[in-house]
N, C-alpha and C positions, 0 to 999 in steps of 0.2 A: 504496500498499500504505497503510496507516495505523501509525504506532508503537502497540504496544501501552501499555495505561496501567499507569503504576505508583503506582498506588492501594496506599496501607497501610492492612492488616487493622485494622478497630478493636481497641485495645489489644496490637497489635504497635509494636517499638520504633523509634523515629526512625532515620533514615540520620546523622543529626547529632544535636549538644549544641545547643540553642536558648542556654544560657547560653556555651559555647565561643566561638559564633557571633559575639554579640554583644560578646564580652571581645576579640574579634581585630579586629571593626571599630573599637571605641574605641581600641583600640591602634594600628589604624596613621591615629587621628584621623579618621575619615569619617564623615559621618553615613548615616541609612539611606540617603534619597535620594542618595547620593553613589556608594554603592558599589551599589545597585539599577541605577541609571543607568550605572555601567562595567559590571553583568555582565549587561546589557541584558534584565532582566527588571523588573516591575511591583514598585513601591515597597511596594503592599499585599500581594506574594508576600513580598517580604522582610522584612516586620511580623510576618506569619504565623508565618514560619521562625524569628523569633526569640521569638516569643511561644508556640511548639511547638504552634501547631493544623494548618499544614501541613509535610509532610514535604520535607525537600531532596533532590532526586533525585541521584545519584552527578555528574551532568555540571552541573549548579547549584553543589554541593558544589566539586568542580573549579574552576568559573569565580571563583566567592567566592574559593578558596586562592590562586587564579592574582593575584588584584587584591591582595588582602589579604599577599600575600606570605609564606605560611606554608604548610606541608604540609596536606593534606586528612585526613589524620590527627589533626589538631589542632583538628579543627573535629565529629570526631565522638566519640560516647559510649568509653570504657574497653570496656563491655560491651556483650554482647546484640545486636550486630549485625555482620554483615561488614565488616570494615576495610579501604579502599582503601589499599593501600599504596603511593599517589602520590611520590614525592619533591620537598622544596619546589622551586620555581621558579629560586633563586640555583644548588642542585645539581645543577638540570639545563642550565644556563645553563655551569657550570664547564666540565661534560665537554664540552658541545659545544664550548669554544674551545679 
């Protein structure tokens, strides 16, 4: 069974905020290549996500948030999309202990 495509309609809002992804990556002290490798997707895809040329799917947002140590909602715009209310990884780790 093939996975349905999650293509964004032309003009539809992004699932992420390109500026927020870049800011979170820089705050974590990672290069684009380091973040892409840690998330197990291509450097070109990350470049396109940060430049606003491609949409970051919810799974990709979760992977980036996990590596960057932030909440998924920190990588999303404040309006226009359904927010993913994932908790930050640190909060989940505290609850598990």
